[in-house]
C-alpha positions as CSV (number, residue, x, y, z in Angstrom):
1,M,-2.8,-24.5,20.8
2,G,-0.3,-21.7,19.3
3,A,1.4,-21.7,16.0
4,R,4.1,-24.2,17.1
5,G,1.6,-26.9,18.9
6,L,2.4,-25.4,22.2
7,C,0.1,-24.5,24.6
8,Y,-0.1,-21.0,25.5
9,T,-2.9,-20.9,28.1
10,C,-1.8,-23.8,30.3
11,N,-1.7,-22.7,33.9
12,A,1.7,-24.4,34.6
13,M,3.5,-22.5,32.1
14,E,5.2,-19.6,33.1
15,V,3.5,-16.4,31.3
16,A,4.3,-12.4,31.0
17,M,2.0,-10.0,30.9
18,L,2.1,-7.3,28.2
19,A,0.0,-4.5,28.0
20,I,-0.8,-2.5,24.5
21,R,-2.5,0.6,23.5
22,L,-5.2,0.1,20.4
23,P,-6.7,2.3,18.4
24,Q,-10.6,2.3,19.4
25,D,-11.6,0.5,16.1
26,I,-9.1,-2.2,16.2
27,E,-10.3,-3.0,20.1
28,S,-13.7,-2.8,18.9
29,R,-13.2,-5.3,16.0
30,L,-11.4,-7.5,18.5
31,A,-13.8,-7.6,20.8
32,D,-16.4,-8.1,18.3
33,L,-14.7,-11.3,17.1
34,A,-14.1,-12.7,20.5
35,A,-17.6,-12.1,21.3
36,K,-18.9,-13.8,18.1
37,T,-16.3,-16.8,18.8
38,G,-16.5,-17.2,22.4
39,R,-12.6,-16.7,22.7
40,T,-11.0,-14.2,24.9
41,K,-9.4,-10.7,23.2
42,T,-6.1,-12.1,24.7
43,F,-6.6,-15.3,22.6
44,Y,-6.7,-13.4,19.7
45,A,-3.9,-10.9,20.3
46,R,-1.7,-14.0,21.1
47,E,-2.3,-15.7,18.0
48,A,-1.5,-12.7,16.2
49,I,1.4,-12.1,17.5
50,L,2.9,-15.4,17.2
51,E,1.7,-15.4,13.5
52,Y,3.4,-12.0,13.2
53,L,6.4,-13.0,14.8
54,D,7.0,-16.3,12.5
55,E,6.6,-14.1,9.9
56,M,9.2,-11.6,10.5
57,E,11.5,-14.1,11.8
58,D,11.5,-15.5,8.4
59,R,11.9,-12.5,6.8
60,Y,14.8,-11.1,8.7
61,L,16.7,-14.6,8.4
62,A,16.1,-14.3,4.6
63,I,17.2,-10.7,4.6
64,D,20.5,-11.7,6.6
65,R,20.9,-14.9,4.4
66,L,21.1,-12.7,1.5
67,E,23.1,-9.7,2.8
68,N,25.6,-12.0,4.2
69,Q,26.3,-15.0,1.7
70,S,28.0,-18.0,2.7
71,K,28.6,-20.9,0.7
72,R,25.8,-22.7,-0.8
73,W,25.4,-26.3,-1.4
74,T,23.5,-28.1,-4.2
75,L,21.2,-31.1,-3.5
76,D,23.6,-32.9,-5.3
77,E,26.8,-31.9,-3.4
78,L,25.1,-32.6,0.1
79,E,24.2,-36.0,-1.2
80,Q,27.8,-36.9,-2.4
81,D,29.2,-35.4,0.9
82,L,26.9,-37.8,2.9
83,D,27.4,-40.5,0.4
84,L,23.6,-40.7,-0.3
85,V,22.2,-42.4,-3.3
86,R,19.1,-41.2,-5.0
């Protein structure tokens, strides 16, 4: 299962192919890890990409929020607007 609980190896899912060039040392490390764990290099490449994407999406969202500031609400303001009692 992937970072978001989705099955990225299910046959029923439509998948796209991506070919990447890696320096030999990184490919060797990836191959060694795959051999030691019984997983495929594709599994580890996919997991690494998903984790990196999550981090980068969060980072750019935070940067965008800092650069394009809009109205901010405190918790008290939200609760008051929603008529919630603590």
